MARVO-672725 format. One line per 5 residues: their letters; for each residue x, y, z of C-alpha. Coordinates in steps of 0.25 Angstrom, whole numbers. Example, Ala and Ser with C-alpha at 12.3 -4.5 7.8 and 13.67 -1.06 7.14 Angstrom:
% residues 2
AS) 49/-18/31 | 55/-4/29
***
This chain:
% residues 271
MRRTG) 15/75/39 | 7/77/26 | -6/69/22 | -9/65/8 | -24/61/7
SLVTV) -27/52/19 | -13/48/22 | -1/56/26 | 13/58/23 | 21/55/36
VLLSA) 35/59/36 | 41/47/43 | 55/43/43 | 67/44/35 | 66/36/22
VGALL) 80/32/24 | 75/23/35 | 69/13/25 | 83/10/20 | 88/7/33
LGACG) 77/-3/37 | 84/-15/32 | 96/-13/41 | 87/-12/53 | 78/-22/60
TLHAG) 66/-25/68 | 62/-27/82 | 48/-32/86 | 40/-21/92 | 35/-22/106
SDGAA) 20/-20/111 | 22/-5/110 | 28/-6/96 | 42/-4/101 | 54/-14/99
TAPTT) 62/-19/111 | 76/-21/114 | 83/-11/104 | 97/-13/100 | 108/-3/104
PTESE) 113/4/92 | 127/5/89 | 135/18/86 | 132/16/71 | 117/13/73
RWQTF) 105/22/77 | 90/20/79 | 81/26/68 | 66/26/66 | 60/21/53
APIRV) 46/18/47 | 43/3/45 | 46/-5/32 | 31/-6/31 | 18/-7/39
TAARL) 12/-21/37 | -1/-21/46 | -9/-13/56 | -19/-17/67 | -29/-10/76
ADDRR) -33/-15/90 | -47/-16/95 | -47/-1/99 | -44/3/84 | -33/12/89
SLSVD) -22/3/94 | -14/1/81 | -3/-10/78 | 6/-8/65 | 15/-19/59
AEVPG) 27/-14/52 | 39/-20/45 | 52/-17/51 | 66/-22/49 | 72/-33/57
RGKTC) 68/-44/66 | 78/-42/77 | 76/-35/90 | 87/-25/87 | 81/-20/74
VRDVK) 69/-11/77 | 63/-3/89 | 53/7/92 | 42/2/82 | 31/11/84
AVVTD) 18/18/78 | 13/32/80 | 1/39/75 | 6/51/67 | -8/57/62
TSDRT) -23/54/61 | -35/59/53 | -49/55/51 | -44/46/40 | -30/41/43
VWVQV) -21/38/55 | -6/39/52 | 3/30/60 | 19/29/59 | 27/17/62
TYSAL) 41/18/65 | 53/9/71 | 67/12/75 | 79/4/69 | 94/5/70
TGGSP) 101/11/58 | 116/11/55 | 126/0/59 | 126/-15/53 | 112/-21/49
RSDCR) 107/-31/59 | 104/-45/53 | 91/-46/60 | 87/-32/55 | 86/-36/40
ATATA) 73/-43/40 | 59/-36/44 | 49/-39/54 | 35/-33/58 | 34/-23/70
TAKVR) 21/-18/76 | 19/-4/81 | 7/0/89 | 0/13/91 | -13/18/96
LPSPL) -21/27/87 | -27/40/92 | -41/34/88 | -47/22/82 | -43/20/67
GHRVL) -57/18/62 | -58/19/47 | -45/28/46 | -33/24/38 | -21/20/46
SVDNF) -8/25/39 | 5/19/44 | 18/27/40 | 10/33/29 | 12/21/20
TAFTA) 3/10/25 | -12/12/27 | -22/3/35 | -37/4/37 | -46/-3/47
DGADP) -57/-3/36 | -59/-17/30 | -48/-22/40 | -48/-35/48 | -46/-30/63
PHLRL) -37/-28/69 | -29/-27/56 | -30/-14/48 | -31/-16/33 | -19/-12/25
CGELG) -23/-2/14 | -18/-3/0 | -13/6/-11 | -27/12/-14 | -28/15/1
CHPAP) -37/10/12 | -50/13/5 | -48/11/-10 | -59/15/-20 | -70/5/-21
TGCTS) -72/-1/-34 | -81/7/-43 | -80/16/-55 | -71/26/-50 | -57/31/-53
ASYDQ) -52/27/-40 | -58/13/-41 | -51/12/-55 | -38/16/-49 | -40/5/-39
AVMAL) -42/-5/-50 | -29/-1/-57 | -22/-4/-44 | -27/-18/-44 | -20/-21/-58
DVPNH) -6/-26/-60 | -2/-14/-69 | 10/-5/-70 | 10/9/-62 | 4/20/-70
TSRGD) -6/12/-78 | -17/20/-84 | -31/16/-84 | -41/18/-95 | -56/20/-95
EHCDG) -64/12/-85 | -77/4/-87 | -83/1/-74 | -97/-2/-68 | -93/-3/-53
KWLVF) -91/-18/-53 | -83/-20/-65 | -72/-12/-71 | -63/-12/-84 | -52/-2/-88
DVSSR) -39/-2/-96 | -25/1/-91 | -13/5/-98 | 1/3/-94 | 13/11/-100
MGPAC) 24/1/-105 | 38/3/-110 | 49/13/-106 | 45/25/-98 | 45/37/-107
PEGAG) 35/48/-112 | 23/42/-120 | 26/43/-135 | 41/45/-133 | 45/32/-140
PGCGA) 42/18/-142 | 36/11/-130 | 34/24/-123 | 19/24/-125 | 16/9/-124
SLADR) 6/5/-115 | -1/-9/-111 | -16/-9/-109 | -25/-18/-101 | -40/-19/-98
WFFRA) -43/-23/-84 | -57/-28/-79 | -61/-27/-64 | -71/-32/-55 | -75/-24/-42
EKSGW) -71/-31/-29 | -72/-27/-15 | -57/-25/-15 | -58/-16/-28 | -57/-18/-43
QPIAR) -52/-32/-46 | -46/-34/-60 | -52/-47/-67 | -47/-46/-81 | -37/-39/-90
STKAG) -39/-38/-106 | -34/-30/-118 | -46/-35/-127 | -58/-28/-131 | -71/-30/-123
CTDVH) -74/-40/-112 | -69/-53/-117 | -57/-54/-107 | -64/-50/-95 | -77/-58/-98
GIEPA) -68/-70/-99 | -64/-68/-84 | -76/-61/-79 | -89/-62/-87 | -97/-53/-78
FPSAL) -88/-41/-82 | -98/-31/-89 | -97/-31/-104 | -102/-16/-103 | -88/-13/-97
CADLP) -79/-20/-107 | -87/-23/-120 | -82/-10/-127 | -68/-10/-123 | -58/-10/-134
PLKRS) -45/-19/-134 | -32/-14/-128 | -19/-12/-135 | -5/-9/-130 | 0/4/-135
N) 14/7/-140
***
């Protein structure tokens, strides 16, 4: 396996498995994480191992080592899924990596009770208490005990388990952009920040995909000015404007400092 930053690229199962999930099914896991009463495959069927459709939750027992992971698997019948299990694949001083798998029948005619999905729970005992480390499940879903409501672990977001706090830093500004409903590859202009309040312009390319300047519409962009207030969860957008100065933001939030916006020019769409 190969780590990237604090996570790791775990070579799991064949990607083809994801295409077969809809034709298989689920069986409730027993107390040891394994399903019961598996069906006997026909000559055209065989059991194969897959990663779950997605991981939905994780919990720790009082010993902080006994882990339960909820995963979405196909089917609601007793012949759809078996051997739901979790294993620890690696640990470090920052991360614990866990892999969840289940077995399902492939080949043959799809069973009607295997078309829906259900939640199965896999259990595993960690080598040591999780503490403040990140739990990475199947390398796609991360949890942390920090800020969580025990026994549940907190699901981490796109910015990771510990996003940059609000402040006048580049990482903090990136977090602010992600809070906006703007297209991908939106560029950010100069920031005006005092730690509690923030304003910057964003520019989104419009029109057909082509090299800038290659023809009409290729260089078009749509600009907006966004104003933010610092909250515990991160930068919270409070107003949007294209006008000069502070008029629009003061109509919504009079406390926004004039020193950050009084000299800002109006914005125009470029063509």
